[in-house]
C-alpha positions in Angstrom: -16.0 12.3 -30.1 -17.6 9.0 -31.2 -20.8 7.4 -30.2 -18.8 4.6 -28.4 -17.2 7.2 -26.2 -20.5 8.5 -25.0 -21.8 5.0 -24.3 -18.6 4.2 -22.3 -18.8 7.6 -20.5 -22.5 6.9 -19.6 -21.6 3.4 -18.3 -18.8 4.7 -16.2 -20.9 7.5 -14.7 -23.8 5.2 -14.1 -21.5 2.7 -12.3 -19.9 5.5 -10.2 -23.3 7.0 -9.2 -24.6 3.6 -8.3 -21.5 2.9 -6.2 -22.2 6.2 -4.3 -26.0 6.0 -4.0 -26.8 2.4 -3.4 -27.2 1.2 0.2 -26.2 -2.4 0.0 -22.4 -2.7 0.2 -22.2 -5.7 -2.1 -24.1 -3.8 -4.8 -21.9 -0.7 -4.3 -18.8 -2.8 -4.8 -20.2 -4.4 -7.9 -21.2 -1.0 -9.3 -17.7 0.2 -8.6 -16.4 -2.7 -10.7 -18.7 -1.5 -13.5 -17.2 2.0 -13.2 -13.6 0.5 -13.3 -14.6 -1.5 -16.4 -15.9 1.6 -18.1 -12.7 3.5 -17.3 -10.6 0.6 -18.7 -12.6 0.6 -21.9 -12.1 4.4 -22.2 -8.4 4.0 -21.8 -8.4 1.3 -24.5 -10.4 3.5 -26.8 -7.9 6.3 -26.3 -5.1 4.0 -27.4 -3.6 3.7 -23.9 -3.4 0.0 -23.9 -1.2 -0.4 -20.9 -3.3 1.8 -18.7 -6.5 0.0 -19.9 -5.1 -3.5 -19.3 -3.6 -2.4 -16.0 -7.0 -1.1 -15.0 -8.5 -4.5 -15.9 -5.9 -6.6 -14.2 -5.3 -4.5 -11.1 -8.6 -2.8 -10.3 -11.1 -5.2 -11.7 -9.1 -8.4 -11.3 -7.7 -7.7 -7.9 -9.0 -4.7 -6.0 -12.7 -5.0 -6.8 -12.8 -8.8 -6.3 -10.9 -8.4 -3.0 -13.4 -5.7 -1.9 -16.3 -8.0 -2.7 -14.8 -11.0 -0.9 -13.9 -8.8 2.1 -17.5 -7.5 2.3 -19.0 -10.9 1.9 -16.7 -12.4 4.6 -17.1 -9.7 7.1 -20.5 -8.2 6.9 -22.5 -10.5 4.7 -24.9 -9.6 1.9 -27.8 -8.6 4.1 -30.6 -6.8 2.2 -31.4 -3.3 3.5 -34.8 -3.2 5.1 -35.5 0.5 4.6 -34.9 1.0 0.9 -32.2 0.6 -1.7 -30.7 4.1 -1.5 -28.8 5.6 1.4 -30.5 8.4 3.5 -27.6 10.7 2.7 -27.7 10.2 -1.1 -28.4 13.9 -1.7 -25.4 15.0 0.3 -23.2 12.5 -1.6 -24.6 13.7 -4.9 -23.9 17.4 -4.0 -20.3 16.5 -3.0 -19.8 14.5 -6.1 -21.1 17.3 -8.3 -18.8 19.8 -6.5 -15.8 17.6 -7.1 -16.8 17.1 -10.7 -17.2 20.8 -11.2 -13.8 21.5 -9.6 -12.0 18.9 -11.7 -13.8 20.1 -14.9 -12.8 23.7 -14.1 -9.2 22.6 -13.6 -9.2 20.7 -16.9 -10.7 23.6 -18.8 -8.1 26.0 -17.4 -5.2 23.7 -18.5 -6.4 23.3 -22.1 -4.6 26.5 -23.5 -1.3 25.4 -22.0 -1.4 22.0 -23.7 0.5 21.3 -26.9 -1.7 20.7 -30.0 0.2 17.6 -31.1 1.8 15.0 -28.9 4.6 12.7 -29.8 3.9 9.0 -30.2 5.0 7.1 -27.1 8.4 5.5 -27.4 7.7 2.6 -25.0 5.3 -0.2 -26.1 3.1 -2.4 -24.0 5.4 -5.3 -24.8 8.4 -3.5 -23.4 6.5 -2.5 -20.3 5.4 -6.2 -19.8 9.0 -7.4 -20.2 10.2 -4.9 -17.7 7.5 -6.0 -15.2 8.5 -9.6 -15.6 12.3 -9.1 -15.4 13.5 -5.9 -13.7 10.4 -5.1 -11.6 9.3 -8.7 -10.7 10.1 -8.2 -7.0 7.7 -5.2 -6.5 5.1 -7.0 -8.5 5.3 -10.1 -6.3 5.3 -7.9 -3.1 2.0 -6.3 -4.3 0.6 -9.8 -4.9 1.6 -10.9 -1.4 0.1 -7.8 0.1 -3.2 -8.4 -1.6 -3.2 -12.0 -0.4 -2.4 -10.9 3.2 -5.3 -8.4 3.0 -7.7 -11.2 2.0 -6.4 -13.5 4.8 -6.8 -10.6 7.3 -10.4 -10.1 6.2 -11.0 -13.8 6.8 -9.5 -13.7 10.2 -11.5 -10.7 11.2 -14.7 -12.4 10.0 -13.8 -15.6 11.9 -13.4 -13.6 15.2 -16.7 -11.8 14.7 -18.5 -15.1 14.1 -17.0 -16.7 17.2 -17.9 -13.7 19.4 -21.5 -13.8 18.0 -22.0 -17.4 19.0 
């Protein structure tokens, strides 16, 4: 494994831990975006270009930004008054460590059953992109409309809360 892999793994883990441990929801959402970016770069380093670029477009470009907008429109970016970290950070850390241990055990148990050499993929990123823009354009547009409706719903919820507060 290269030095770049370790840097990207540390960036991804730091972003994920910050998303779990920080108290301010805006900071948590931005830390989650950093974790998504780290995963995208890991995919790109492993020569999985489609998965990496899909991670950038879908998770960073759509989901993370939608989460940030929804948080800012509904709850605001109030600064926590009693510290940066949540009170339950230790419980979250223990649960995350348990899940990490279970996933690590499952991966280590599956290693002997994996083939030593894998065949090169037969489908290129260009072919996947052409399929998305021709054959699967309707599901792609439905997802875009769904994300837009979720953002509009967040705005409507925020407007009702502001009217009730006044």
